[in-house]
N, C-alpha and C positions, 0 to 999 in steps of 0.2 A: 151551439153555435152552429159548426157542421153545415145543415142544408140551408140556413140563414147567414151564410156568410156576406154575398155582397149587401144585405139588409144590413148586416153589421157595420161594415164599412160605410155606409150610407148615414149612418144613426152617429157615427164619430166624424165626418163630415159636416153636419148638422149642428152637432154640438161646438165645432172649431169656430164656423161660422157666425154662429149665436153668441159666442165669447170674443168673435172680433168686432161684431156689432155693438155688443155690449162695452166694451173698450174705448170704440169711435163715439158711443153717446157720452161716456163719461169724460172723454178728453174734451168735448163740444160742450160740458156743461149741464147735461141732461142726468142728472145725478137718478132721480128716481127711476127713470126707465130704464137707464143704462144697470143699475143695481139689480132692477127687477129682471131683466133677459138674463145676467148673470147668474143670478140664482136660479132660475130656471135651467140654464145649462148644468150648472153644477147638481141641479136635483136628478137632471137627466142621466148623467154620469152615475149618480147613487143608484138610482133604477137599473140602469144595465150592469152594474156589477151584482145584484142581488139577484137580476135576473141569470146570469152566468150562474151563479150558485145553486139557484135552484134547479136550472138546467142540469150543470153537473149532477146533483144529487138525485134528480129524477132518473138520469141514464145510469149511473150506479144503482140504482134498485131495479131500472127494468133489465140491467146485465145479471143482478139474481134471479130473473124475474121465470127463466126457463126451469132453473134448479128449484123455487120456488111453486112452479106449476106442477112438477113432478111430484114435490114432498106432499103438496095439496091432495094429490090423487090418491095416494097412500092412507092418508089421514084416517079415514071412515074403516079400513079394514084394520089398522094399528088401534082403533080405540077397540075393537072386539079383540085383538088379541090380550090389549091389556085386562079388559073385561074377564076375559078366562084366567088369567094370573090371579085375580081376586076373587076367582069362582063367583061372580056375578052374572046375570045374563045381560046382554046389550040394552033392554029397555030400562032394566035399574040402575047401569051406569047413564044413560040418557036421561033418567029422571033425576039422580042426583045433579048431573052436571046442570040441568034446567034450576035446580035449588041451590046452585052456586058452590056447588064442591068440585073440586078436581081431582083428577084420577089419583096424584098425590095422596091429597087426603082419605080419598077412598082405600087404597094402599096401605095405607097406617092404620087405618080404623081396621082394616083386615089380618093386620100383623103381619103385612109382607112389606119388605124392605122396596121401599123406592127404586133404588138402583137396580133391584133385580126387573123390575117392569121395564126401566129405562133400557135396560140389556135386552131384553124380550125385543121390544120394539126394534132397537137396532139390527139385531138378528136377523126379524123375519123382515124388515123393510130391506135389508141387505140381499138377502136370499129373492126377494121379488125384482131386485135390480140385477141379480145375476139371470134370471127369468128371461126380465124384459131385453138383455143383452143378447142372450141367447136366441131370442124370437127375433132379432133384428129389428125391434121397436123403440130400441136406443143404443147411443153408440157408447162406445167404450168408454170414450172422454167425457160428456156427458155423467154416465154414470161415475164415474172417478168424482166430478165437480160434486155431484149430489153426496157421496160416501164422506164428502170433506165436512160438508152441513149437517150432517146425519147424527151425530152426537147434540149438537146444539137442538136442532130441530126434535129430537126424541125427547129431551129433556124438557122443552118448551111446553109439545104437547102433554106430557104427561103433569106438568106444573099450572096449564092453562086453566082458568075460570073463565065462563060464562062472563061477558061484557068486557075482559081484559083489551081487545080490539077497540072497541069504544073509548077507552079511556085512555088508549094509547093515543087514538085521531084528536083526542080533546071533545068528543062527544059525553062523555059520561060525567 
């Protein structure tokens, strides 16, 4: 809504006008045209509510955007941290990931508890956040927002499989 508020009101005026014309046509006996215009007005209402819901969900995802962007910037270095925990080189981890294995599966195969890997990723990312705040590249408020999402993000990073994102978006 926000910036499109004038257009939003205009759309409601057009819907009301369409329903008024449909009612007038129905009263005059022009049933086919009146029903058609009324159906189009109702379809427009349904469309507008659908757009409102879509706009709201998109806004909610943008609200998480800066946090997601900060965490995305840490992902590559955290993969290296995870690789060290399971005593594999980054190239081996990347090759295994390309073959469809997650870090959690690699850890299990190496006899390393998955929780240990998740905790290490959280600790390392938290330390990096502290450095970012100390060097004034990140505000304390943003760092707190990132820390709030950190356990979920670290768990997702460790359990992520190649192709998960495409499946979530419906491409897989």
